[in-house]
N, C-alpha and C positions, 0 to 999 in steps of 0.2 A: 741856072735858068735866068732868062732875061724877060722882064715885064713886057707883055704884049706878044711874045713868042709862045708857041704851043709845043711842048716837048711830049714825047711818047714813052710810056713805061708799061710794065705788065700790071702792077698792082699798086693802087694808092689807098693807104689806110688813113682815114680821117678820124683822129682821136689818138692821143698818146697816153691814155690811162693804161692800166695793167693789161687789159684785154687787147687794146690796140697795139701795144708794144709786143705782146706775144704773137699777135697776128702778123706783124711785120717780120718777126724772127721766123715764124713758121713758113711764110711764103718765100722768104729769103732762103731758108734751108731747102726749099723745093727747087731752087735755082732761078726764081723769077726776080726781075729787076723791080725793086719795091721802094716806095717812098712813104714815110709816115709823117704826118703833120699834126700839130696841136698848137692852139693859141698860147699856151703857157708852158714854160719849161718844167720838167718834173722836179719835185722837191725830194731830194735823196738823202736828207739827214733828219734824224728824229727830232732834234731840237729846233729845226728851222721853221720859220713862219709858214703856215699852210701845209705842214707835213700831215700826211694821212696816217693817223695812229691806229686805224683798224688793222686787222690781220686777215690773211686768207688761208683757209685750210684746203689744200689741194687734195681732193679725193683720188682714189686709185685710178679711174680712167683719165683724169687730168694729168697725173704723174706719168702715165704711159705716153700721152701726147708730148709732154715736156721732154721726156727722154728721147722720143722719136725726132724732135726738132733740135736736139743738141743743147737744151737749156738746163736739164735737170742736174747734171754734174756740177754746174755752177751754183745752183740753189741749195742742193742737199746739205752742204756744210753748215748752213744757217737755219735749217729746218728742225722743228720739234715734232716727233711722231705722235699721232693720236691713236692710241690703242683701244681706248674705251670711250664710248659716248654715254654719259650718265645723265639721266633725267631725274630731277628732284622735284617733288611737289611739296610746297610750303604754304598751301592754301587753307590751312586750318584757322582756328580763331586767333592763334599767335603766329608770328612769322618764323616758324621753326619747321625743320624737316619732319615730314610725316610719311613719306613714301620715297624710296630710292629704287631705280631700275637701271641696271647696267647693260648696255649693248656692246659686247666684246667682239672685236674683229676676229679673234681666233675661232669663233663659231662658223665663219664662212670662208676662212682662208688663212694663209701663213704670213700675211702682210698687215700692217696697220691700216685703219680706215683711210688715213691720209697724213699729211704733214703740214704744219702751220708755220707761216712766215709773216713778218710785219710788212705792210703795204709799202711803206717808204723804202724799205730795203729791197723789195722786189723791183721798184722803179730804178733803183741804183744799179742793181745787177743786170737787169734786162737791157737797160740803156747802154751799159758797158759792152754787153754782148753784141748789140746792134752796131756799135762803133767799130767792132772788129770784123764785120761782114762786108765784103767788097761790093756786093750787089744790093745792099740796103742802105738807105739814107734816112736818118731821123732829123727832122727839121722843126724843133720847137720854136715857138714865137711866131708861127705861121698857121693860120686857120683856113677853113673852107668858107669861101664867100658866096659861091654860086655853083650850081650843078646843072649841066645839060646832058641828060642820060639818053643815049641812043643805042640801038642794037649793034652799031659799029664801034662803040666805045663811049665811056663816060668822060665828058669834057668838064674839068673842074677848074674854076677860077679861085685862086688862093688870095689871101688877104694882102699879100705883097704885090699883087697885080699880075703874077705869073699864071699861065694856064698849062694844065697837064691833061693829056688824053690817056686814059687807062683802060686796059682790057677788063679790069675788075676794080670797081670802087667799093671799098668796105667802109660802111658807116659804123664806127665804134666810138662815136662821139657823144655818148651819154643820153640820159633820159630826155633831154631837150634837143636831141640830135639835129644839127643843121642839115645833114644829108637827108634824113627822113622828112624834114619839113620841106626841103627843096623838091622832093619827089611827090609831095602832097599826100603822104601816107598818114592816116589818122591813128589814134591810139584809144584804147579803153583803159581807164584809170580807176583803181580802187583806193579810197582814202580811209585812214584809220584814226586821224587826229593824234598820231604818235610821232615821237622823235626818238633817236637813239643817242646815248652818250657812249663814246668810245675812248678808252684810255688803258693804261697798264697799271698793274698793282704788284707789289710783293706780298708774300704771305708766310705764315708760320708753318703750315703743313705742306710738304712736297706734293705737287699735283699728280705725280706718278703716271704722266702721259694720259691723263683722263680729262676729257672735255666735259664740263658740267653745265647743264642748262637748268636753271631754277625757275619754277613757275609759281607765281602767287596771283598777282593781278597786274594789269597795265601792260603786260608783255613779258617775254623771257628776260632773265638776267643770266648771261652766259660768261663762263670763265674758260678761256682756251689756253692751253699750255704754251709757254715761251721758255727759252733758255734762262738759266739763273741770271740774276741781275745783282751785281755787287755782292755775290756770295749768298744771295737769298733766292728761294723759289719765286718764280714770276709767272704771271698769266696776263693775257689780254682780257679786257672786259667789254662786253656790249650790253648796255642796260637800256631796255626799251620801256618807255612810259608815255602817258599822254603829254601833249606839248606843254601844257601849263605846269605839270609836275617836273618836267625836264628843266624848264626855265627856273623854277624854284630851286631845284637841286643845284643847278649850275651857278646860282647866285650865292650859295651858302659859303661862309668862311671854311677854310680847309678842315678844321677840327670838326665842325658840324657836318660837313659833307662826309667825312670818314665815318662818323657815327651812323649816318643814314646808310652808307655803303655796307657797313658791317651788319646792320640789322637786315638789309635786303639779301645779303649772301647766306643768311641762316647759319653762319659759322662753319660752312662745309670745308673751308681751307684754313681755319683758324682766323686770326686777326689779319685783315687786309690793310695795306698801307699804300696810299696813292704814290705812283712812281713817275707819272707824266702829267702834263696838262690835260684838260678835258677837251674833247671835240664833239660837235653835235651834227647829226645827220637826219634829214626828214625821212619818214618811212611811208612808202606807198607800194602798191602793186600796179604794174602797167604792162600792157602788151600791144604791140603794133598790129594794125589791121592786116598787114602782110609784111613779109620779111625781105622782099626783093623788089627791084625795078629793073629797067634795062641796064645790063652790065653792072648792076649794083646789088649788094647784099648787106643787110643789117645784122649785126651781132651784138651781144652783150646788152647793155642798158639802152642802146638805141632800139633794140628789139623787144626786150622784156626787163622788167624790174621786179624784184621780190624782196620781202623783208628778210633780214639776216637771221634765218632760222635753218638749222641743219646744214650749214655751209653750202647752200645751194647756189647763191648768186653767181660767183665767178666760175664755178664748176659748170653751170648751165652755159655760160659764155664760151667756155672751152669746148663744150660739146657742140656748140654752133660751129666753132672754128674747125674742129676735127671733121665734121660733116662737110664743110665747105671745101677743105683740102681734098678729101677723098673723092668728092664729086667733080672737082675742077678739071682733072686730067691735064692735058697739055695746053688747054685753052681756058684759063680762068675767066669766069664771067659768061661763058657760053649759055645760051637760053635754056638748053635742056638741063644743064647742071643747076641753074638757078631755080628752075621750076621744081626740080626734085628736092632742092634744099628747102624751099618754102613748104612743099607738100609734106616733108618729113619732120622738119624742126618746129614749125609753128604749132601743130597739134600737140606735140610732146611738151613743148614749153608751156602751152596754155594749161594742159592737164596738171603739170607740176605746179604752176602758179596757183591754180584753184586749190590744190592740196595744201600748199603753204599758207594761203589765205585762210583756210579753215583752221589750221593749227594756230595761226596768229590770233584769230578772233577768239578761239577757245582760251588762249593764254591771257587775253585781255579781261576775261570774266572777273567781275568784282563781287557779284553776289555769291554768298557762301554755298548755296545749293548747287550752283553751276560749277564752282570749284570742286565740290565733292564729286560731282558727276565726272568731271575731267580726271580726277585721281582714280576713280573706279574704272574708267575706260582704259587708262594707262595700265593699271594693274592687271586687268583682265586680258588685254591683248598681249602683254608681255609674257603671261603665263602659258601661252600656247606656242611651243617652240617653233613649229613651222611658220607661224605668223610672224614671230619675232625675227627669224632669219629672212623672211620675205621682206619685212620692213627695212632691214639693214641693207639688203641688196638693192631695194628700190631707192633708198636714200643715196646710194653710191651711183645710181644710174646704171646698175648692172641688171642683166636679164637672168 
């Protein structure tokens, strides 16, 4: 492209995070000429500065989408299955396990709940897939500078001065989405005063393909299975706490941090040993006032942000993408398909956001009576088999 000229394509994806990269692969697999742009190149090595040390658990509906668009065979060799979702309450007087409830995927089917992969590795593998697709171009180092959205097409000015007219512009450019802001779409935001620490650990006890969420106060402490590391069982950790506590923990010397880490884990996997550096992420919930504009659709964190509970975040994003593909037909971005997308996806995303918001606030509870009530509610709901299976299906986004 030459600065000042306007080129025409089918789909422009603004945002080269995991959701944006998958969106580019998906529309490319449908045969559309697709361009994906992002201001920053993807960090594709675990030890590199800026690497995303979080992981993503792709639940069953997301795996079906990835298989459909030709990505899953590339990702599966690196994935760890999640057979059991375990919830542990450690909200008693001491930080010790007092209630364990297992949600086993075998109760609702013959497949695991999902598969877990490191985010930095996902960026590496999906970027490599895009490089091999003739009708897809990934252009890192270039962002979205301006948007003029019309029913005839979305005209996007890029930061390199080039202009692109797309039949469909996809805003997958994060919680501060330039596309959303250019369209004047507002957001509703829920704040918790929380941050999350994300890192990996090795441990004494094999995880057995069990994802474990430990509740005490401040937010969940979650251990998600990863492949063995240097011959030792390994898991990803997401540790949510209030912002001041996260700052205190992150400033501790390694030995002191590991002592706090092992106290908070309640010993469920034996001794934990830090295997990577720490990364920090702010925790909010947020939803856009609408998910569409002329020839434009918002997906992923441009549309909705939720705390990392129950592996919902990116799976909600891929539900956006699946709906958008199914509705697009031969004319991506046509008004009828976008109206249907907003009408179906926003209410579902908002309902899920409110449910996750309630779970997060319950997990933050610091007063002992509230923690006791939380444990009693978990025990009671779990004991009713139809309710337990309904909760598992709802968590997967299945009907």
